C-alpha positions as CSV (number, residue, x, y, z in Angstrom):
1,X,16.7,22.9,-6.4
2,X,20.4,22.7,-6.8
3,X,21.6,19.2,-7.1
4,X,23.3,17.5,-4.3
5,X,27.0,17.7,-4.2
6,X,27.2,13.7,-3.3
7,X,25.9,12.9,-7.0
8,X,27.1,9.7,-8.0
9,X,29.3,10.1,-10.8
10,X,28.2,7.3,-13.0
11,X,24.3,8.9,-12.7
12,X,25.6,11.3,-15.6
13,X,25.4,10.0,-19.0
14,X,26.5,12.4,-22.4
15,X,22.4,12.2,-23.6
16,X,23.4,13.6,-26.7
17,X,25.8,10.4,-27.9
18,X,23.4,7.7,-26.8
19,X,20.7,9.8,-28.3
20,X,22.6,9.4,-31.7
21,X,23.7,6.2,-31.3
22,X,19.8,5.1,-30.4
23,X,20.5,3.5,-26.6
24,X,19.0,2.4,-24.0
25,X,19.7,2.4,-20.5
26,X,18.8,0.7,-17.2
27,X,19.0,1.9,-13.5
28,X,18.1,0.6,-10.3
29,X,18.1,3.4,-7.2
30,X,17.6,2.9,-3.6
31,X,15.9,5.5,-1.7
32,X,18.7,6.4,0.0
33,X,20.7,7.6,-3.3
34,X,17.1,9.9,-3.8
35,X,17.2,12.2,-1.4
36,X,14.3,13.9,-2.7
37,X,12.5,11.5,-2.7
38,X,12.8,10.5,0.6
39,X,11.8,13.9,1.5
40,X,8.6,13.1,0.4
41,X,8.5,10.5,2.7
42,X,9.9,7.0,0.6
43,X,10.9,5.1,3.4
44,X,13.4,2.3,3.6
45,X,12.8,-0.7,1.4
46,X,11.9,1.6,-1.3
47,X,12.9,1.1,-5.3
48,X,13.0,2.3,-8.6
49,X,14.0,0.8,-11.8
50,X,13.9,2.8,-15.0
51,X,14.4,1.6,-17.9
52,X,15.3,4.6,-20.6
53,X,15.6,4.4,-24.5
54,X,17.2,7.5,-26.0
55,X,16.5,8.9,-29.7
56,X,17.1,12.4,-31.3
57,X,13.6,14.9,-31.8
58,X,13.8,18.2,-33.6
59,X,17.8,17.8,-32.9
60,X,17.3,17.5,-29.3
61,X,18.0,14.3,-27.0
62,X,15.1,12.5,-26.4
63,X,14.4,9.6,-23.8
64,X,11.1,7.5,-23.5
65,X,11.3,6.1,-20.6
66,X,9.7,3.5,-17.9
67,X,9.8,3.6,-14.1
68,X,9.1,0.7,-12.3
69,X,9.4,-0.8,-8.7
70,X,8.2,-0.3,-5.2
71,X,7.7,3.2,-2.9
72,X,7.4,2.9,1.1
73,X,5.3,5.6,2.5
74,X,3.4,5.9,5.2
75,X,-0.4,5.5,4.8
76,X,-2.6,8.3,5.8
77,X,-5.3,6.4,7.8
78,X,-3.1,4.1,10.4
79,X,0.0,5.9,10.0
80,X,1.9,2.4,8.8
81,X,3.9,2.1,6.3
82,X,2.7,1.1,3.1
83,X,4.1,-0.5,-0.5
84,X,2.8,0.8,-3.3
85,X,3.6,-0.5,-7.0
86,X,5.1,2.4,-9.3
87,X,4.3,2.1,-13.0
88,X,5.4,5.4,-14.9
89,X,5.6,6.1,-18.1
90,X,6.9,9.6,-19.7
91,X,8.5,11.0,-22.4
92,X,11.0,13.9,-22.2
93,X,13.1,16.1,-24.0
94,X,16.4,17.3,-22.9
95,X,17.1,20.9,-23.4
96,X,19.4,23.5,-22.2
97,X,16.5,26.3,-21.5
98,X,13.3,26.5,-21.4
99,X,11.3,26.6,-24.4
100,X,7.4,27.7,-25.0
101,X,6.7,25.2,-27.7
102,X,8.1,22.0,-27.1
103,X,7.4,19.6,-30.2
104,X,6.1,16.4,-30.6
105,X,4.2,16.0,-27.1
106,X,7.5,15.7,-24.9
107,X,8.1,18.0,-22.0
108,X,10.8,19.6,-21.3
109,X,13.4,18.8,-19.0
110,X,16.2,21.3,-18.2
111,X,19.6,19.8,-18.1
112,X,22.9,20.3,-20.1
113,X,22.5,17.6,-22.7
114,X,26.1,16.6,-22.4
115,X,26.1,15.7,-18.9
116,X,22.5,14.4,-17.9
117,X,21.8,12.8,-14.3
118,X,19.5,10.6,-14.9
119,X,19.5,10.2,-10.8
120,X,17.9,13.6,-11.3
121,X,15.4,13.4,-14.0
122,X,14.7,9.4,-12.9
123,X,13.8,11.1,-9.1
124,X,12.1,13.9,-10.6
125,X,9.4,11.5,-11.9
126,X,8.9,9.6,-9.6
127,X,8.2,12.5,-7.6
128,X,5.5,13.4,-10.2
129,X,4.2,9.8,-10.1
130,X,3.4,10.2,-6.0
131,X,0.1,9.4,-4.8
132,X,-1.3,12.7,-3.3
133,X,-2.5,10.8,-0.3
134,X,-0.9,7.3,0.2
135,X,-3.1,4.9,1.5
136,X,-3.8,1.1,2.1
137,X,-6.9,-0.3,0.5
138,X,-9.5,0.2,2.7
139,X,-9.6,-3.6,3.6
140,X,-6.0,-3.6,4.2
141,X,-5.9,-0.7,6.1
142,X,-5.7,-1.3,9.8
143,X,-7.3,2.1,10.9
144,X,-10.1,1.2,8.6
145,X,-10.7,-3.2,10.0
146,X,-10.5,-1.0,13.8
147,X,-13.3,1.3,12.5
148,X,-15.5,-2.0,11.1
149,X,-14.9,-3.7,14.1
150,X,-16.4,-0.9,16.3
151,X,-19.4,0.3,14.1
152,X,-20.6,-3.8,13.9
153,X,-20.2,-3.5,18.0
154,X,-22.2,-0.3,18.5
155,X,-19.2,1.7,19.3
156,X,-17.0,2.4,22.1
157,X,-18.3,2.7,25.3
158,X,-15.2,5.3,26.5
159,X,-16.3,7.5,23.2
160,X,-19.6,9.3,23.8
161,X,-21.3,9.5,19.8
162,X,-22.1,13.1,18.7
163,X,-25.1,13.6,16.3
164,X,-25.6,17.2,16.2
165,X,-28.5,16.7,13.6
166,X,-30.3,13.9,15.1
167,X,-33.6,15.8,15.8
168,X,-33.4,18.0,12.9
169,X,-36.5,16.6,11.4
170,X,-38.6,17.2,14.4
171,X,-37.3,20.6,14.7
172,X,-38.1,21.2,11.1
173,X,-41.9,19.4,11.6
174,X,-42.5,22.1,14.5
175,X,-42.1,25.3,12.3
């Protein structure tokens, strides 16, 4: 996916120079600055903080990173918003072209090392850390509480409960 033209100037760094100096960089981004994360379902109030340490590995800039923060997503049970904590660690090797054998257990991150877009890299890692199905904990979910209350009362009067296998045991005994 091509990078959007509105990329902020301060998100670009020289990964080679940072790696040679052994620098550390911290950035915080709101969901408004991460359009791919917003397209994946992140809502207003989402915030990602990235702590990045640059080093050299096998002649390439390497990044040891840690993402933390909070993502506000839509609960797939009750369809209301749910705030989920983000705690992700990653190790990437910034390479201009993909290789088959990336050394040292690093994941390749394809980019120009002299002009690395931190926002793009952080957004990639945040997307990889998204839960497959965002949900509240069962005891906190409005849909789960509603379902528990109905089961204690014996169900709603308006809804007919269907039990297709209710008489299966009797049918099996007759054979």
